[in-house]
N, C-alpha and C positions, 0 to 999 in steps of 0.2 A: 171205382170205375169213373166216377166224375173227373178224378185227377188224371187217369190215363187217358181219357178222351181230351182233356185240356192240353196235355203234353203232346199228344199226336196232333192235335190242331195247330199248336205253336210250332211244332217241327215242319208241318206243311206250309205254314205261313212264311217261316224262315227260309225254307228252300225255295218257295216261289219268288220271294223278295230277292234272294241271291242271283237267280237267273236273270232278272232284268232289274239292275240296281237303279238305273236313271228313273225308270217308271216307278219303282218302289219309293224313291225319295220324294218324287213329286206326288205320290199317292198319300204320303204321310200328311201333306197339307190339306188334303181331302178329309182323312181321318180325323185330324185335329179339329175340324169344323163339325164332323158328324158323329164324333165320339160321344158326346152327351146325349144326343138323340138315341143312340144305340143303348146306352146305360139307362136312360130314363123311361123310354117308351117301347122300344123293340124287343130288347133281350135283357131286362133288369135282372133276371136270375144269373146272367153271366158278367155282372157289374165288375167284378175284379179282373177277369180276363180281358175285357174290353179295355179297361184302364191301362193294360200293359200292351194292347195290340200294336200301337204305333212304334213302340219300343222294339218289339220283335221284328217289325218290317224293316226298321232302322238297322238293327244288328245284322239281319240278312244282307241288306245292301252294303253294310260296312265290310262284311265278310267277303264279298265279291270284289269290291273295289280295292280294298287295301291287300288282299292275298292273291287275287287272280286276274283282276282287270288290267288290260293294256293302257288304260287311261293315263294321262300325265299326272304324276304325283310330285311334281317339282316343288310345289309350294310346301308340301310336308317336309321334303329333305332339304330345302334350302336354309342355310344359316342366315337367320334374319333376327332383329330385335324381337319382333313379335312372337317368333317360334320359341325363342329363348324364354321369354316371359311366360308363354303358355306351357312349355315343359316344367318350368320351376313351379307354376301354380298346380300342375297336375302331380308333381312330386310331393308337394306339400299335402295335397288332398289325400294321396295314398298314405303318407305318413300318419295323418290323423284317423285312418281307418282302425288303427291298433292303439288308440288312445285308451289307457285303462279306465278312464272315467266312464266310457261307454258301457262298460260291463261285458260287452262280447263284440268282436269284429264283424259278426253277422249284421248288426245294426249298422256298422260303419259302411259295409258294402252296399247296403241299401241307400244310405245317405250319399254315397258316391254317385249314384244315379242322377241326381238333380244337378251336380255340378259338372260331370263329365260326359254323360251319355249323349248329348246333342253336340257336343264340342267338335267332334270330328267333321261335322257338316262344313266347318270353315275351310277345310281342304278339298272337299268334294264339290262345293258349288262351282268352281272354275271350270270343271269337267262336265257339268249338267247342261250348259247351253253353248252351242257352237256359234250362235249369231245374235245380234241385237234383236232381231225380229222374233226369234224363238223365245227370247226373255220376255219380249213385250206380250207375246201371245200367252205365256204362261201366267204372267201377272193378271192379264185381262181375263183369263178363264178363271182363275182363283177369285177374283173380285165378283165374277158372276154369282158365286155363292150367297153374296150379300142379299141378293133378291128374295130367294125362298127363306133364308134365315130371318131377314127383316120383316117378311110378311108374318112368319111365325111369331116373332116378337110382338108385332102389333095385335095378333090374335091373343096373345098371352096377356097383354096389358088390359084388354077390354073383356077378358074372361075372369070369373071369381077365382080367388085364391085356392078353392078346393077343387077347382078343375084339374084333371089328369094333365093337361097341357102345361100346367105350372109346377109339376112335380120336380124335385131335385133327384139327382142320381141316387141319393140315399135319404127317402123321406123320414126315416127314424132319426136321423142326425139332427135335423132342425126343421121348424116350421117354415113355410113360404113367407118371405119378408114383404111387407107392405110399407108404403110412405104416402105422405100427403094427407089432407083433411079426409078425403074420401077413401082412405085405405087402399090405394091402387097397388097393384102388384108389381114389385120390381122385377122385371123380366130377366130371363137368362138365355133366351133364344134356344139354339141347339146345344148349349153348353151345359156342363153339370151344374155350375154355380155362377154367381154374378161375377165374381172377380175375373174369371176366365172370359167371360163374355166382354167385359169391359176392355180388357187388353185387345182382344180381337177387333172391337170397334174402333180403338185408337189406331191400330195398324192399318185398318182398312180406310179410315179417314185420311190418314196420311198419303196412302197410295192413291186414293181417289183424287185428292187435290194435285197430286203429281201427275196423274193421267189427264186431268183436265188442262194442265199447262203445256202438254206435248201435243204434237200433231197426231190426230186421229181421223178416221173416216166419220163423216157427219152422224151416221146411225150409232157409231159406237160413243160419240160425244153424248148423244141423247141417253144412252143406256148408262153411261157413267154419271150423268146428273140424277137419274132415277136411283141408281145405287147410293149416291152421296145423300139424297133425300132420306132414304130408308135408314141409313147409318146414323144420320144426324137425329132423326126422330126416335130411333131405338136408344141412342145414348142418353136422351132425356128419359126414356121409360125405364132404364136401369135405375134411375135415382141416384147415380154415382156421380157425385160432384167432381171427383178426381178425373173421371172420363171426360167430362165437358171441360174441365180446366186444361187437360192435356191437349185436347183438340184446339182450343183457342190459342194456346201457347204454340202449337205446331203451325197454325195458319199464320200468326204474327211472325214467327221465327222464319218460316218459309219465304214470305213476302220480304221480310227485312234483309235475309241473306241474299236473295236475288237482287234486291235493290242495291246492296253493297258491291256484289260482283259485276253485275250488269245493269247499271241504272236505267238505261234506254229500254232494253227488253223488259225489265221489270215493270215499267210503266204500261207497256203493252199487255203484259201478264195481268196486272190489276184491272185494266179495262176489260180483259177477256173473262176474268172470274167474277167481277163485280155484279153483273146481271145474273148469272146462274146462282150465285150465293144469295142475292136478294130474292129470286124466284123461290129458292128453296125455303128461305126464311119465312116468306109470305104463305107459301103452301103449308108449311108446318104449322104456322100460327092459326091457320084457317081450319085445316082438317084435323090437327091433332093438339088443339089447345088444351084438353085435359092432361095430357102428358106434361106440357110446358107448365101448366099451373101447378101440377102436383111436384114437379121438380123444383120450382120457384119457392114453394112453401117449405120444402125440406131444406133448400139452400139457405133461406133467410131464418128459419127457425133453429138450426144448428150452426153456430158460428165457431166451430173447432177446427176448421180446415187449416189455417195458419199454424195452429198449435201442433196438428198431427204431421204437417210437413216438417216442421222445425224438429219435432221429436225424432222423426225418422233419421235425421242426421246427427242429432245430439245423443241418441241412444248408444251408439257404439262407444263413445267416450265414457258413458256412465257404466257400461257392462265391462269395460276393460278392468275396473276396479274389483270385479267379482272374483276373477281368477288370475288377474295381472297378466303375465306372459304365457300362462297355461290356457287351456280350453277344455270343454267337455267332449269333444270329438265329433267328427262329421256324422251328421244324421241325429245328433242328440235332441235337437229341437224340432225334428220332423214330426208333422201331425200324425204320421202312421207309427211312429216309435212305440207307443204304448200297445197298439195292436200286435206289432211284430213281437214284442216281448212276451205278451200272453200266448201268441200262436205257437212260437218255438221255445217257450219256457226259458227265456233268457235271464241272465241276472239283472237286477234292477238298474245298476250303474249308479253313478253319482247324481243326486237330486240337484237340479237347477234351481237356485235360490231366488230367481228374479222372474217376473212375468215377461213373456217375450211375445211380440207380435210382428214387428217390422222386419224386413229381410236384412238390413244392414246391422242391426243388433243382433240378429240370430246367427249371422256369419262370424261375428266377433266371438260369440259364445262357442261355436262349432270349430272354428279354425284358429282362434286366438288373434291377437293384434298383428302378429307377424304374417299369418295366413290372410288376414283381412287386407293388409297392404299388398299382398301378392295378387289376390283376387281382384281387387278394385284397381290396382295398377294395370292389370290385364285389361280390365273394361276401359279405362281411361286411355290406354295405348290404342286400342281399337278405335275409340272416338277420334283420336289425333289422326290416325290413318285414313279414317273415313272422310274427315274434312280435308286432308291433304289430298286425297283422291279426287274430291269435289273441285278443288283449285286446279289440279293438274289436268283434268279431262277437258276436252274440247267439244265433243259430240253432245248436243242439248239433251237428248233422252238419257244418256249414260250419267251425265254431269248432275242433272237434276235428281235422278234415282239415288246417287250417292248423297246428296243434300238431304233427300228424304229419310234414308236410312240413318244418317247422323242425327237428324232431329228427333226421330223416334227413339232412339237409343238414349240421347242426352236428356230428354224429357222423362224417360223411364229409369233413370239411373238410380233411383232409390225404391224402385218398385221390384216386385217379385220376379226374379228369374230363377233362382235355384228351387224355390218352393211353389212355383207355378209353371207346369209344363207348357202352357200355351204360349207364353212369351218366349221360353227357352228356344223352341223351334224356329220361331221368327227371328230371335236374337241372333243365332249362329248362323242362320240363312244371310241375314243382313251383314253380318261380320265377313262372310265369304265374299261380299262384294269387293273388298279392299283388293282382292286378287283377280276377281272375275272381270270387272268393269275395265280396267287398263288393258286386259287381255283382249276383250271384245273390241276396244276402240282400235287396237292394232290390227285385228282382223278385218274390221269394216275399212279401215284406212287402206290395207293392202288390196282388198277387193276393189275398191274404188280406182286404185292406181291401175290395177290390171284392166278394169273396164275403160279407163281413159286411154290406155295404150292400144287397147283393141279398137277403140273408136278412131284414133289417130291413124292407126294402120289401114283401117277400112276407108278412110277419107283419101288417103294417098294411093292405096292400091285396091280399088273397088272390085276388081276382077280376079285378083291374086288368090291362088290356091293355098297360100300360106297363112291366110287369115285364121 
């Protein structure tokens, strides 16, 4: 009965998402933030169903867009270098579904999800927004979620580890993690675990710095400052050194790239940002000193950060020796692989002989060195196109958003994309900007030209009926 109810609910969600595909895609970003809250506090008994909820919504929107929608799909059908690389990567992933080392292609089909399920967003994003203003309002609305999420994070930090607010989506899997001398809780916000929340904070930090650097009404500038304060404080409360390191790298990279591209305007930007950043730093040090102290204790006590960063890049070279040109198949290293094998009574498959944790190493094990080159060749190609888009665009809002997307992706190049759905949704959305932003600039330029012509006509023929 439970299975039947779940299938009926999934069918209804799929159908509703297919009816309004644009609204469904935008709703995925809301689900991304609220998924953990649903799994931890509201419907823990439906943990597995909620885990796949955003996937069902996306599949419904894909069905409408790619099969029935009249929206422009020129970016999918266009013969371009990026599309060729995408389809090569897709082909290799499909090939690895049937790798004999997996034991069963069922496991491979599940592994395919992390690589390819969110990829079609790259061709949908150009049809999501018609104007620059619409894109701005979407980003602004999404960032508003940082206020309730940030407040929840603060409540978690000052609550005991045993409090229900600090529960993970599966309390039996692991105990709540603490850090610092006083054993402060490493917060997760509304996310299931710390890793997902860390990625969300990095993305929001980048977007908030971007928002501060563009023109906004005064009240929204104040809201952005409040959001940036909450994101910064919550970043310390996660106890994640990688999160803080990524945010510092983003800030330095953003100001540095702006300085190289437009030195004069970058000086104005620094003057514009320096007071808000100082105000946030002072407020954080006064009101949230316990969080900063706990983070500092953890950062200074464990000095393994350089080692871990280096290992994430060298691990693929070490793992190539395990199977040489061969691999274990897509999904072989996924954390859910043992559960799926037990649930469906699948063959054990070949035993992976090395411990694996980092994304780059796991992709070598799953796809082999050839697949690794295809996958990271795709990611590097998208980075090149994003920075090319940044240099090509003229409108400040669109230009700086391209830079923001580029920096977030380059900083997260060795981070989890395949094995962490939180980043996957943002990643493929940002990748779609290589098509969307030039299109929006053309639209805005055309509208300005039409407005200019109308103004000229009205000045020469003020009483004409042909205006």
